[in-house]
LOLO-370417 format. One record per atom (N, C-alpha, C, CB): x, y, z; atom name; residue number from 1. Coordinates in nm, 4 decimals. Glycine has a CB too. Layout:
// residues N
{xx=X&yy=Y&zz=Z&atomo=CA&num=NUM}
...
This chain:
// residues 92
{xx=1.9446&yy=0.5610&zz=-0.3099&atomo=N&num=1}
{xx=1.8443&yy=0.4742&zz=-0.3663&atomo=CA&num=1}
{xx=1.8010&yy=0.5231&zz=-0.5045&atomo=C&num=1}
{xx=1.7247&yy=0.4649&zz=-0.2732&atomo=CB&num=1}
{xx=1.7740&yy=0.6539&zz=-0.5150&atomo=N&num=2}
{xx=1.7310&yy=0.7067&zz=-0.6439&atomo=CA&num=2}
{xx=1.8451&yy=0.7081&zz=-0.7454&atomo=C&num=2}
{xx=1.6750&yy=0.8470&zz=-0.6268&atomo=CB&num=2}
{xx=1.9679&yy=0.7148&zz=-0.6953&atomo=N&num=3}
{xx=2.0834&yy=0.7109&zz=-0.7850&atomo=CA&num=3}
{xx=2.0878&yy=0.5778&zz=-0.8596&atomo=C&num=3}
{xx=2.2145&yy=0.7327&zz=-0.7062&atomo=CB&num=3}
{xx=2.0699&yy=0.4690&zz=-0.7869&atomo=N&num=4}
{xx=2.0720&yy=0.3358&zz=-0.8497&atomo=CA&num=4}
{xx=1.9524&yy=0.3196&zz=-0.9442&atomo=C&num=4}
{xx=2.0704&yy=0.2242&zz=-0.7414&atomo=CB&num=4}
{xx=1.8375&yy=0.3725&zz=-0.9069&atomo=N&num=5}
{xx=1.7195&yy=0.3649&zz=-0.9926&atomo=CA&num=5}
{xx=1.7438&yy=0.4396&zz=-1.1230&atomo=C&num=5}
{xx=1.5963&yy=0.4218&zz=-0.9206&atomo=CB&num=5}
{xx=1.8018&yy=0.5582&zz=-1.1117&atomo=N&num=6}
{xx=1.8206&yy=0.6423&zz=-1.2290&atomo=CA&num=6}
{xx=1.9340&yy=0.5940&zz=-1.3198&atomo=C&num=6}
{xx=1.8474&yy=0.7839&zz=-1.1858&atomo=CB&num=6}
{xx=2.0405&yy=0.5438&zz=-1.2624&atomo=N&num=7}
{xx=2.1578&yy=0.5091&zz=-1.3416&atomo=CA&num=7}
{xx=2.1683&yy=0.3615&zz=-1.3778&atomo=C&num=7}
{xx=2.2796&yy=0.5492&zz=-1.2682&atomo=CB&num=7}
{xx=2.0911&yy=0.2759&zz=-1.3141&atomo=N&num=8}
{xx=2.1007&yy=0.1330&zz=-1.3445&atomo=CA&num=8}
{xx=1.9683&yy=0.0791&zz=-1.3970&atomo=C&num=8}
{xx=2.1435&yy=0.0546&zz=-1.2201&atomo=CB&num=8}
{xx=1.8619&yy=0.0949&zz=-1.3213&atomo=N&num=9}
{xx=1.7361&yy=0.0288&zz=-1.3574&atomo=CA&num=9}
{xx=1.6624&yy=0.0970&zz=-1.4717&atomo=C&num=9}
{xx=1.6461&yy=0.0228&zz=-1.2377&atomo=CB&num=9}
{xx=1.6635&yy=0.2290&zz=-1.4765&atomo=N&num=10}
{xx=1.5937&yy=0.2983&zz=-1.5849&atomo=CA&num=10}
{xx=1.6568&yy=0.2698&zz=-1.7215&atomo=C&num=10}
{xx=1.5930&yy=0.4485&zz=-1.5586&atomo=CB&num=10}
{xx=1.7897&yy=0.2769&zz=-1.7370&atomo=N&num=11}
{xx=1.8467&yy=0.2388&zz=-1.8676&atomo=CA&num=11}
{xx=1.8199&yy=0.0942&zz=-1.9048&atomo=C&num=11}
{xx=1.9954&yy=0.2624&zz=-1.8676&atomo=CB&num=11}
{xx=1.8224&yy=0.0034&zz=-1.8071&atomo=N&num=12}
{xx=1.7930&yy=-0.1368&zz=-1.8371&atomo=CA&num=12}
{xx=1.6491&yy=-0.1543&zz=-1.8838&atomo=C&num=12}
{xx=1.8190&yy=-0.2241&zz=-1.7144&atomo=CB&num=12}
{xx=1.5574&yy=-0.0846&zz=-1.8188&atomo=N&num=13}
{xx=1.4168&yy=-0.0932&zz=-1.8568&atomo=CA&num=13}
{xx=1.3943&yy=-0.0347&zz=-1.9961&atomo=C&num=13}
{xx=1.3292&yy=-0.0206&zz=-1.7539&atomo=CB&num=13}
{xx=1.4534&yy=0.0803&zz=-2.0237&atomo=N&num=14}
{xx=1.4377&yy=0.1413&zz=-2.1551&atomo=CA&num=14}
{xx=1.5026&yy=0.0568&zz=-2.2643&atomo=C&num=14}
{xx=1.4974&yy=0.2813&zz=-2.1553&atomo=CB&num=14}
{xx=1.6163&yy=-0.0057&zz=-2.2329&atomo=N&num=15}
{xx=1.6803&yy=-0.0953&zz=-2.3285&atomo=CA&num=15}
{xx=1.5898&yy=-0.2137&zz=-2.3602&atomo=C&num=15}
{xx=1.8150&yy=-0.1444&zz=-2.2744&atomo=CB&num=15}
{xx=1.5321&yy=-0.2712&zz=-2.2557&atomo=N&num=16}
{xx=1.4449&yy=-0.3866&zz=-2.2734&atomo=CA&num=16}
{xx=1.3203&yy=-0.3505&zz=-2.3538&atomo=C&num=16}
{xx=1.4049&yy=-0.4438&zz=-2.1378&atomo=CB&num=16}
{xx=1.2602&yy=-0.2376&zz=-2.3257&atomo=N&num=17}
{xx=1.1412&yy=-0.1943&zz=-2.4001&atomo=CA&num=17}
{xx=1.1755&yy=-0.1686&zz=-2.5468&atomo=C&num=17}
{xx=1.0809&yy=-0.0669&zz=-2.3365&atomo=CB&num=17}
{xx=1.2865&yy=-0.1015&zz=-2.5716&atomo=N&num=18}
{xx=1.3268&yy=-0.0725&zz=-2.7100&atomo=CA&num=18}
{xx=1.3574&yy=-0.1997&zz=-2.7876&atomo=C&num=18}
{xx=1.4488&yy=0.0192&zz=-2.7116&atomo=CB&num=18}
{xx=1.4283&yy=-0.2915&zz=-2.7249&atomo=N&num=19}
{xx=1.4600&yy=-0.4171&zz=-2.7929&atomo=CA&num=19}
{xx=1.3331&yy=-0.4993&zz=-2.8176&atomo=C&num=19}
{xx=1.5610&yy=-0.4989&zz=-2.7102&atomo=CB&num=19}
{xx=1.2384&yy=-0.4944&zz=-2.7241&atomo=N&num=20}
{xx=1.1128&yy=-0.5679&zz=-2.7416&atomo=CA&num=20}
{xx=1.0320&yy=-0.5127&zz=-2.8582&atomo=C&num=20}
{xx=1.0296&yy=-0.5624&zz=-2.6135&atomo=CB&num=20}
{xx=1.0265&yy=-0.3815&zz=-2.8697&atomo=N&num=21}
{xx=0.9541&yy=-0.3201&zz=-2.9817&atomo=CA&num=21}
{xx=1.0215&yy=-0.3545&zz=-3.1142&atomo=C&num=21}
{xx=0.9463&yy=-0.1667&zz=-2.9641&atomo=CB&num=21}
{xx=1.1546&yy=-0.3516&zz=-3.1161&atomo=N&num=22}
{xx=1.2272&yy=-0.3867&zz=-3.2384&atomo=CA&num=22}
{xx=1.2011&yy=-0.5327&zz=-3.2765&atomo=C&num=22}
{xx=1.3788&yy=-0.3624&zz=-3.2203&atomo=CB&num=22}
{xx=1.1988&yy=-0.6196&zz=-3.1778&atomo=N&num=23}
{xx=1.1704&yy=-0.7610&zz=-3.2038&atomo=CA&num=23}
{xx=1.0278&yy=-0.7803&zz=-3.2544&atomo=C&num=23}
{xx=1.1925&yy=-0.8442&zz=-3.0768&atomo=CB&num=23}
{xx=0.9330&yy=-0.7071&zz=-3.1995&atomo=N&num=24}
{xx=0.7935&yy=-0.7165&zz=-3.2457&atomo=CA&num=24}
{xx=0.7791&yy=-0.6683&zz=-3.3904&atomo=C&num=24}
{xx=0.7012&yy=-0.6339&zz=-3.1537&atomo=CB&num=24}
{xx=0.8495&yy=-0.5613&zz=-3.4253&atomo=N&num=25}
{xx=0.8445&yy=-0.5133&zz=-3.5638&atomo=CA&num=25}
{xx=0.9010&yy=-0.6172&zz=-3.6600&atomo=C&num=25}
{xx=0.9218&yy=-0.3815&zz=-3.5777&atomo=CB&num=25}
{xx=1.0157&yy=-0.6717&zz=-3.6253&atomo=N&num=26}
{xx=1.0760&yy=-0.7735&zz=-3.7117&atomo=CA&num=26}
{xx=0.9888&yy=-0.8989&zz=-3.7164&atomo=C&num=26}
{xx=1.2178&yy=-0.8092&zz=-3.6624&atomo=CB&num=26}
{xx=0.9300&yy=-0.9348&zz=-3.6044&atomo=N&num=27}
{xx=0.8410&yy=-1.0505&zz=-3.6013&atomo=CA&num=27}
{xx=0.7161&yy=-1.0288&zz=-3.6850&atomo=C&num=27}
{xx=0.8019&yy=-1.0823&zz=-3.4589&atomo=CB&num=27}
{xx=0.6636&yy=-0.9082&zz=-3.6849&atomo=N&num=28}
{xx=0.5461&yy=-0.8784&zz=-3.7670&atomo=CA&num=28}
{xx=0.5786&yy=-0.8935&zz=-3.9152&atomo=C&num=28}
{xx=0.4947&yy=-0.7363&zz=-3.7382&atomo=CB&num=28}
{xx=0.6979&yy=-0.8521&zz=-3.9530&atomo=N&num=29}
{xx=0.7377&yy=-0.8650&zz=-4.0938&atomo=CA&num=29}
{xx=0.7549&yy=-1.0116&zz=-4.1309&atomo=C&num=29}
{xx=0.8686&yy=-0.7875&zz=-4.1209&atomo=CB&num=29}
{xx=0.8131&yy=-1.0905&zz=-4.0413&atomo=N&num=30}
{xx=0.8406&yy=-1.2303&zz=-4.0726&atomo=CA&num=30}
{xx=0.7163&yy=-1.3197&zz=-4.0635&atomo=C&num=30}
{xx=0.9472&yy=-1.2826&zz=-3.9797&atomo=CB&num=30}
{xx=0.6275&yy=-1.2906&zz=-3.9703&atomo=N&num=31}
{xx=0.5125&yy=-1.3782&zz=-3.9481&atomo=CA&num=31}
{xx=0.3866&yy=-1.3394&zz=-4.0253&atomo=C&num=31}
{xx=0.4808&yy=-1.3810&zz=-3.8035&atomo=CB&num=31}
{xx=0.3762&yy=-1.2166&zz=-4.0697&atomo=N&num=32}
{xx=0.2539&yy=-1.1716&zz=-4.1364&atomo=CA&num=32}
{xx=0.2196&yy=-1.2527&zz=-4.2615&atomo=C&num=32}
{xx=0.2673&yy=-1.0264&zz=-4.1733&atomo=CB&num=32}
{xx=0.3148&yy=-1.2870&zz=-4.3468&atomo=N&num=33}
{xx=0.2765&yy=-1.3664&zz=-4.4645&atomo=CA&num=33}
{xx=0.2227&yy=-1.5055&zz=-4.4306&atomo=C&num=33}
{xx=0.3949&yy=-1.3806&zz=-4.5559&atomo=CB&num=33}
{xx=0.2713&yy=-1.5644&zz=-4.3230&atomo=N&num=34}
{xx=0.2238&yy=-1.6986&zz=-4.2876&atomo=CA&num=34}
{xx=0.0872&yy=-1.6954&zz=-4.2189&atomo=C&num=34}
{xx=0.3252&yy=-1.7674&zz=-4.1968&atomo=CB&num=34}
{xx=0.0547&yy=-1.5852&zz=-4.1537&atomo=N&num=35}
{xx=-0.0725&yy=-1.5748&zz=-4.0812&atomo=CA&num=35}
{xx=-0.1837&yy=-1.5103&zz=-4.1631&atomo=C&num=35}
{xx=-0.0525&yy=-1.4960&zz=-3.9547&atomo=CB&num=35}
{xx=-0.1540&yy=-1.4711&zz=-4.2858&atomo=N&num=36}
{xx=-0.2508&yy=-1.3995&zz=-4.3689&atomo=CA&num=36}
{xx=-0.3650&yy=-1.4916&zz=-4.4127&atomo=C&num=36}
{xx=-0.1810&yy=-1.3398&zz=-4.4921&atomo=CB&num=36}
{xx=-0.4880&yy=-1.4417&zz=-4.3956&atomo=N&num=37}
{xx=-0.6081&yy=-1.5126&zz=-4.4400&atomo=CA&num=37}
{xx=-0.6931&yy=-1.4169&zz=-4.5218&atomo=C&num=37}
{xx=-0.6889&yy=-1.5693&zz=-4.3189&atomo=CB&num=37}
{xx=-0.8075&yy=-1.4658&zz=-4.5673&atomo=N&num=38}
{xx=-0.8948&yy=-1.3820&zz=-4.6510&atomo=CA&num=38}
{xx=-0.9544&yy=-1.2654&zz=-4.5730&atomo=C&num=38}
{xx=-1.0072&yy=-1.4662&zz=-4.7105&atomo=CB&num=38}
{xx=-0.9872&yy=-1.2858&zz=-4.4476&atomo=N&num=39}
{xx=-1.0507&yy=-1.1802&zz=-4.3680&atomo=CA&num=39}
{xx=-0.9525&yy=-1.1162&zz=-4.2677&atomo=C&num=39}
{xx=-1.1718&yy=-1.2375&zz=-4.2928&atomo=CB&num=39}
{xx=-0.8252&yy=-1.1094&zz=-4.3028&atomo=N&num=40}
{xx=-0.7244&yy=-1.0500&zz=-4.2137&atomo=CA&num=40}
{xx=-0.7404&yy=-0.8989&zz=-4.2082&atomo=C&num=40}
{xx=-0.5820&yy=-1.0864&zz=-4.2604&atomo=CB&num=40}
{xx=-0.6991&yy=-0.8391&zz=-4.0965&atomo=N&num=41}
{xx=-0.7041&yy=-0.6924&zz=-4.0868&atomo=CA&num=41}
{xx=-0.6123&yy=-0.6264&zz=-4.1902&atomo=C&num=41}
{xx=-0.6645&yy=-0.6470&zz=-3.9451&atomo=CB&num=41}
{xx=-0.6452&yy=-0.5033&zz=-4.2206&atomo=N&num=42}
{xx=-0.5713&yy=-0.4295&zz=-4.3235&atomo=CA&num=42}
{xx=-0.4233&yy=-0.4113&zz=-4.2874&atomo=C&num=42}
{xx=-0.6358&yy=-0.2931&zz=-4.3458&atomo=CB&num=42}
{xx=-0.3940&yy=-0.3928&zz=-4.1609&atomo=N&num=43}
{xx=-0.2548&yy=-0.3760&zz=-4.1184&atomo=CA&num=43}
{xx=-0.1733&yy=-0.5027&zz=-4.1431&atomo=C&num=43}
{xx=-0.2487&yy=-0.3381&zz=-3.9702&atomo=CB&num=43}
{xx=-0.2334&yy=-0.6182&zz=-4.1198&atomo=N&num=44}
{xx=-0.1633&yy=-0.7434&zz=-4.1454&atomo=CA&num=44}
{xx=-0.1418&yy=-0.7637&zz=-4.2953&atomo=C&num=44}
{xx=-0.2414&yy=-0.8616&zz=-4.0862&atomo=CB&num=44}
{xx=-0.2375&yy=-0.7230&zz=-4.3753&atomo=N&num=45}
{xx=-0.2221&yy=-0.7325&zz=-4.5210&atomo=CA&num=45}
{xx=-0.1065&yy=-0.6441&zz=-4.5673&atomo=C&num=45}
{xx=-0.3534&yy=-0.6917&zz=-4.5930&atomo=CB&num=45}
{xx=-0.0960&yy=-0.5244&zz=-4.5085&atomo=N&num=46}
{xx=0.0157&yy=-0.4363&zz=-4.5427&atomo=CA&num=46}
{xx=0.1495&yy=-0.4996&zz=-4.5073&atomo=C&num=46}
{xx=0.0014&yy=-0.3023&zz=-4.4714&atomo=CB&num=46}
{xx=0.1614&yy=-0.5546&zz=-4.3864&atomo=N&num=47}
{xx=0.2862&yy=-0.6169&zz=-4.3444&atomo=CA&num=47}
{xx=0.3164&yy=-0.7437&zz=-4.4256&atomo=C&num=47}
{xx=0.2802&yy=-0.6501&zz=-4.1953&atomo=CB&num=47}
{xx=0.2158&yy=-0.8070&zz=-4.4805&atomo=N&num=48}
{xx=0.2376&yy=-0.9297&zz=-4.5563&atomo=CA&num=48}
{xx=0.2726&yy=-0.9039&zz=-4.7020&atomo=C&num=48}
{xx=0.1153&yy=-1.0164&zz=-4.5488&atomo=CB&num=48}
{xx=0.2174&yy=-0.7976&zz=-4.7615&atomo=N&num=49}
{xx=0.2297&yy=-0.7819&zz=-4.9066&atomo=CA&num=49}
{xx=0.3050&yy=-0.6575&zz=-4.9527&atomo=C&num=49}
{xx=0.0950&yy=-0.7798&zz=-4.9661&atomo=CB&num=49}
{xx=0.3053&yy=-0.5524&zz=-4.8745&atomo=N&num=50}
{xx=0.3653&yy=-0.4264&zz=-4.9201&atomo=CA&num=50}
{xx=0.5153&yy=-0.4249&zz=-4.8911&atomo=C&num=50}
{xx=0.2967&yy=-0.3057&zz=-4.8521&atomo=CB&num=50}
{xx=0.5940&yy=-0.4177&zz=-4.9969&atomo=N&num=51}
{xx=0.7392&yy=-0.4229&zz=-4.9844&atomo=CA&num=51}
{xx=0.7942&yy=-0.3006&zz=-4.9115&atomo=C&num=51}
{xx=0.8031&yy=-0.4341&zz=-5.1219&atomo=CB&num=51}
{xx=0.7384&yy=-0.1846&zz=-4.9368&atomo=N&num=52}
{xx=0.7870&yy=-0.0625&zz=-4.8723&atomo=CA&num=52}
{xx=0.7624&yy=-0.0677&zz=-4.7215&atomo=C&num=52}
{xx=0.7187&yy=0.0617&zz=-4.9332&atomo=CB&num=52}
{xx=0.6472&yy=-0.1149&zz=-4.6809&atomo=N&num=53}
{xx=0.6164&yy=-0.1265&zz=-4.5378&atomo=CA&num=53}
{xx=0.7082&yy=-0.2278&zz=-4.4719&atomo=C&num=53}
{xx=0.4691&yy=-0.1666&zz=-4.5166&atomo=CB&num=53}
{xx=0.7334&yy=-0.3383&zz=-4.5384&atomo=N&num=54}
{xx=0.8199&yy=-0.4424&zz=-4.4816&atomo=CA&num=54}
{xx=0.9629&yy=-0.3920&zz=-4.4653&atomo=C&num=54}
{xx=0.8184&yy=-0.5679&zz=-4.5704&atomo=CB&num=54}
{xx=1.0163&yy=-0.3256&zz=-4.5665&atomo=N&num=55}
{xx=1.1531&yy=-0.2734&zz=-4.5584&atomo=CA&num=55}
{xx=1.1643&yy=-0.1635&zz=-4.4538&atomo=C&num=55}
{xx=1.1983&yy=-0.2203&zz=-4.6945&atomo=CB&num=55}
{xx=1.0656&yy=-0.0763&zz=-4.4496&atomo=N&num=56}
{xx=1.0671&yy=0.0318&zz=-4.3511&atomo=CA&num=56}
{xx=1.0598&yy=-0.0235&zz=-4.2097&atomo=C&num=56}
{xx=0.9513&yy=0.1285&zz=-4.3757&atomo=CB&num=56}
{xx=0.9798&yy=-0.1249&zz=-4.1883&atomo=N&num=57}
{xx=0.9687&yy=-0.1853&zz=-4.0552&atomo=CA&num=57}
{xx=1.0995&yy=-0.2526&zz=-4.0142&atomo=C&num=57}
{xx=0.8539&yy=-0.2874&zz=-4.0521&atomo=CB&num=57}
{xx=1.1645&yy=-0.3206&zz=-4.1072&atomo=N&num=58}
{xx=1.2927&yy=-0.3851&zz=-4.0747&atomo=CA&num=58}
{xx=1.4013&yy=-0.2824&zz=-4.0462&atomo=C&num=58}
{xx=1.3369&yy=-0.4765&zz=-4.1891&atomo=CB&num=58}
{xx=1.4071&yy=-0.1772&zz=-4.1252&atomo=N&num=59}
{xx=1.5064&yy=-0.0719&zz=-4.1003&atomo=CA&num=59}
{xx=1.4759&yy=-0.0013&zz=-3.9689&atomo=C&num=59}
{xx=1.5089&yy=0.0303&zz=-4.2167&atomo=CB&num=59}
{xx=1.3492&yy=0.0217&zz=-3.9405&atomo=N&num=60}
{xx=1.3123&yy=0.0823&zz=-3.8125&atomo=CA&num=60}
{xx=1.3487&yy=-0.0059&zz=-3.6947&atomo=C&num=60}
{xx=1.1644&yy=0.1118&zz=-3.8096&atomo=CB&num=60}
{xx=1.3320&yy=-0.1375&zz=-3.7104&atomo=N&num=61}
{xx=1.3685&yy=-0.2307&zz=-3.6033&atomo=CA&num=61}
{xx=1.5189&yy=-0.2294&zz=-3.5780&atomo=C&num=61}
{xx=1.3224&yy=-0.3729&zz=-3.6381&atomo=CB&num=61}
{xx=1.5963&yy=-0.2281&zz=-3.6849&atomo=N&num=62}
{xx=1.7429&yy=-0.2232&zz=-3.6696&atomo=CA&num=62}
{xx=1.7843&yy=-0.0908&zz=-3.6069&atomo=C&num=62}
{xx=1.8138&yy=-0.2420&zz=-3.8068&atomo=CB&num=62}
{xx=1.7256&yy=0.0182&zz=-3.6525&atomo=N&num=63}
{xx=1.7571&yy=0.1496&zz=-3.5953&atomo=CA&num=63}
{xx=1.7203&yy=0.1590&zz=-3.4485&atomo=C&num=63}
{xx=1.6857&yy=0.2584&zz=-3.6722&atomo=CB&num=63}
{xx=1.6091&yy=0.1023&zz=-3.4114&atomo=N&num=64}
{xx=1.5673&yy=0.1030&zz=-3.2709&atomo=CA&num=64}
{xx=1.6604&yy=0.0184&zz=-3.1856&atomo=C&num=64}
{xx=1.4236&yy=0.0520&zz=-3.2574&atomo=CB&num=64}
{xx=1.7040&yy=-0.0938&zz=-3.2373&atomo=N&num=65}
{xx=1.7973&yy=-0.1793&zz=-3.1628&atomo=CA&num=65}
{xx=1.9324&yy=-0.1102&zz=-3.1448&atomo=C&num=65}
{xx=1.8162&yy=-0.3141&zz=-3.2349&atomo=CB&num=65}
{xx=1.9805&yy=-0.0436&zz=-3.2489&atomo=N&num=66}
{xx=2.1080&yy=0.0283&zz=-3.2384&atomo=CA&num=66}
{xx=2.0954&yy=0.1465&zz=-3.1436&atomo=C&num=66}
{xx=2.1548&yy=0.0765&zz=-3.3767&atomo=CB&num=66}
{xx=1.9852&yy=0.2180&zz=-3.1507&atomo=N&num=67}
{xx=1.9628&yy=0.3297&zz=-3.0593&atomo=CA&num=67}
{xx=1.9611&yy=0.2828&zz=-2.9155&atomo=C&num=67}
{xx=1.8323&yy=0.4006&zz=-3.0924&atomo=CB&num=67}
{xx=1.8971&yy=0.1716&zz=-2.8889&atomo=N&num=68}
{xx=1.8937&yy=0.1176&zz=-2.7531&atomo=CA&num=68}
{xx=2.0332&yy=0.0791&zz=-2.7064&atomo=C&num=68}
{xx=1.8005&yy=-0.0035&zz=-2.7459&atomo=CB&num=68}
{xx=2.1115&yy=0.0193&zz=-2.7947&atomo=N&num=69}
{xx=2.2463&yy=-0.0222&zz=-2.7574&atomo=CA&num=69}
{xx=2.3372&yy=0.0973&zz=-2.7304&atomo=C&num=69}
{xx=2.3062&yy=-0.1089&zz=-2.8666&atomo=CB&num=69}
{xx=2.3162&yy=0.2075&zz=-2.8009&atomo=N&num=70}
{xx=2.4032&yy=0.3242&zz=-2.7842&atomo=CA&num=70}
{xx=2.3601&yy=0.4100&zz=-2.6663&atomo=C&num=70}
{xx=2.4043&yy=0.4081&zz=-2.9112&atomo=CB&num=70}
{xx=2.2326&yy=0.4387&zz=-2.6544&atomo=N&num=71}
{xx=2.1889&yy=0.5376&zz=-2.5568&atomo=CA&num=71}
{xx=2.1468&yy=0.4810&zz=-2.4217&atomo=C&num=71}
{xx=2.0768&yy=0.6138&zz=-2.6130&atomo=CB&num=71}
{xx=2.1144&yy=0.3544&zz=-2.4142&atomo=N&num=72}
{xx=2.0645&yy=0.2992&zz=-2.2882&atomo=CA&num=72}
{xx=2.1630&yy=0.2019&zz=-2.2257&atomo=C&num=72}
{xx=1.9316&yy=0.2300&zz=-2.3104&atomo=CB&num=72}
{xx=2.2911&yy=0.2321&zz=-2.2351&atomo=N&num=73}
{xx=2.3938&yy=0.1502&zz=-2.1705&atomo=CA&num=73}
{xx=2.3970&yy=0.1813&zz=-2.0221&atomo=C&num=73}
{xx=2.5330&yy=0.1744&zz=-2.2342&atomo=CB&num=73}
{xx=2.4270&yy=0.0801&zz=-1.9425&atomo=N&num=74}
{xx=2.4440&yy=0.1005&zz=-1.7990&atomo=CA&num=74}
{xx=2.5868&yy=0.1463&zz=-1.7774&atomo=C&num=74}
{xx=2.4123&yy=-0.0300&zz=-1.7167&atomo=CB&num=74}
{xx=2.6012&yy=0.2596&zz=-1.7092&atomo=N&num=75}
{xx=2.7339&yy=0.3152&zz=-1.6861&atomo=CA&num=75}
{xx=2.8035&yy=0.2397&zz=-1.5736&atomo=C&num=75}
{xx=2.7249&yy=0.4652&zz=-1.6528&atomo=CB&num=75}
{xx=2.9260&yy=0.1998&zz=-1.5989&atomo=N&num=76}
{xx=3.0074&yy=0.1308&zz=-1.5001&atomo=CA&num=76}
{xx=3.0774&yy=0.2348&zz=-1.4135&atomo=C&num=76}
{xx=3.1105&yy=0.0361&zz=-1.5683&atomo=CB&num=76}
{xx=3.0526&yy=0.2382&zz=-1.2828&atomo=N&num=77}
{xx=3.1140&yy=0.3418&zz=-1.1989&atomo=CA&num=77}
{xx=3.2658&yy=0.3268&zz=-1.1875&atomo=C&num=77}
{xx=3.0526&yy=0.3385&zz=-1.0604&atomo=CB&num=77}
{xx=3.3184&yy=0.2071&zz=-1.2072&atomo=N&num=78}
{xx=3.4626&yy=0.1860&zz=-1.1971&atomo=CA&num=78}
{xx=3.5353&yy=0.2204&zz=-1.3264&atomo=C&num=78}
{xx=3.4913&yy=0.0425&zz=-1.1593&atomo=CB&num=78}
{xx=3.4623&yy=0.2380&zz=-1.4344&atomo=N&num=79}
{xx=3.5261&yy=0.2657&zz=-1.5633&atomo=CA&num=79}
{xx=3.5954&yy=0.4009&zz=-1.5625&atomo=C&num=79}
{xx=3.4231&yy=0.2606&zz=-1.6759&atomo=CB&num=79}
{xx=3.5370&yy=0.4982&zz=-1.4977&atomo=N&num=80}
{xx=3.5980&yy=0.6310&zz=-1.4930&atomo=CA&num=80}
{xx=3.7280&yy=0.6278&zz=-1.4136&atomo=C&num=80}
{xx=3.5009&yy=0.7329&zz=-1.4314&atomo=CB&num=80}
{xx=3.7312&yy=0.5507&zz=-1.3073&atomo=N&num=81}
{xx=3.8528&yy=0.5403&zz=-1.2272&atomo=CA&num=81}
{xx=3.9644&yy=0.4722&zz=-1.3062&atomo=C&num=81}
{xx=3.8249&yy=0.4631&zz=-1.0976&atomo=CB&num=81}
{xx=3.9304&yy=0.3790&zz=-1.3910&atomo=N&num=82}
{xx=4.0313&yy=0.3103&zz=-1.4711&atomo=CA&num=82}
{xx=4.0829&yy=0.3970&zz=-1.5844&atomo=C&num=82}
{xx=3.9749&yy=0.1820&zz=-1.5270&atomo=CB&num=82}
{xx=4.0025&yy=0.4899&zz=-1.6338&atomo=N&num=83}
{xx=4.0446&yy=0.5749&zz=-1.7453&atomo=CA&num=83}
{xx=4.1373&yy=0.6857&zz=-1.7016&atomo=C&num=83}
{xx=3.9247&yy=0.6342&zz=-1.8135&atomo=CB&num=83}
{xx=4.1293&yy=0.7278&zz=-1.5762&atomo=N&num=84}
{xx=4.2126&yy=0.8365&zz=-1.5293&atomo=CA&num=84}
{xx=4.3601&yy=0.7975&zz=-1.5344&atomo=C&num=84}
{xx=4.1727&yy=0.8765&zz=-1.3873&atomo=CB&num=84}
{xx=4.4422&yy=0.8945&zz=-1.5656&atomo=N&num=85}
{xx=4.5855&yy=0.8669&zz=-1.5674&atomo=CA&num=85}
{xx=4.6373&yy=0.8646&zz=-1.4239&atomo=C&num=85}
{xx=4.6620&yy=0.9728&zz=-1.6525&atomo=CB&num=85}
{xx=4.7459&yy=0.7929&zz=-1.4012&atomo=N&num=86}
{xx=4.8019&yy=0.7880&zz=-1.2664&atomo=CA&num=86}
{xx=4.8532&yy=0.9237&zz=-1.2217&atomo=C&num=86}
{xx=4.9138&yy=0.6860&zz=-1.2597&atomo=CB&num=86}
{xx=4.8464&yy=0.9510&zz=-1.0931&atomo=N&num=87}
{xx=4.8858&yy=1.0822&zz=-1.0412&atomo=CA&num=87}
{xx=5.0356&yy=1.0932&zz=-1.0184&atomo=C&num=87}
{xx=4.8130&yy=1.1107&zz=-0.9121&atomo=CB&num=87}
{xx=5.1057&yy=0.9835&zz=-1.0144&atomo=N&num=88}
{xx=5.2490&yy=0.9896&zz=-0.9907&atomo=CA&num=88}
{xx=5.3242&yy=0.9698&zz=-1.1210&atomo=C&num=88}
{xx=5.2916&yy=0.8846&zz=-0.8876&atomo=CB&num=88}
{xx=5.4485&yy=1.0040&zz=-1.1207&atomo=N&num=89}
{xx=5.5327&yy=0.9905&zz=-1.2389&atomo=CA&num=89}
{xx=5.6279&yy=0.8725&zz=-1.2234&atomo=C&num=89}
{xx=5.6114&yy=1.1197&zz=-1.2641&atomo=CB&num=89}
{xx=5.5972&yy=0.7804&zz=-1.1365&atomo=N&num=90}
{xx=5.6845&yy=0.6655&zz=-1.1143&atomo=CA&num=90}
{xx=5.6975&yy=0.5833&zz=-1.2412&atomo=C&num=90}
{xx=5.6314&yy=0.5784&zz=-1.0000&atomo=CB&num=90}
{xx=5.8162&yy=0.5449&zz=-1.2719&atomo=N&num=91}
{xx=5.8413&yy=0.4620&zz=-1.3884&atomo=CA&num=91}
{xx=5.8617&yy=0.5395&zz=-1.5165&atomo=C&num=91}
{xx=5.7300&yy=0.3682&zz=-1.4065&atomo=CB&num=91}
{xx=5.8583&yy=0.6705&zz=-1.5106&atomo=N&num=92}
{xx=5.8754&yy=0.7502&zz=-1.6319&atomo=CA&num=92}
{xx=6.0204&yy=0.7782&zz=-1.6599&atomo=C&num=92}
{xx=5.8001&yy=0.8801&zz=-1.6211&atomo=CB&num=92}
């Protein structure tokens, strides 16, 4: 039971959380200029007007998405069996 939790569900959960955070960062960059008003919070003003913050957030979102894709993959248990070479020399 814990094997399936550790090798299947935990990577899926971490992948989903990482992708969600990356999507929120990219969404903040894209939506902040349209939602900006005179009395907006300082963080929204930064995301709407500061070029360095916007670029850093987009690069961070891409980096987080790539990290999730590389490190939080679900391991296929049959993949190792397919990679092994055959034990017999038939056909050689």
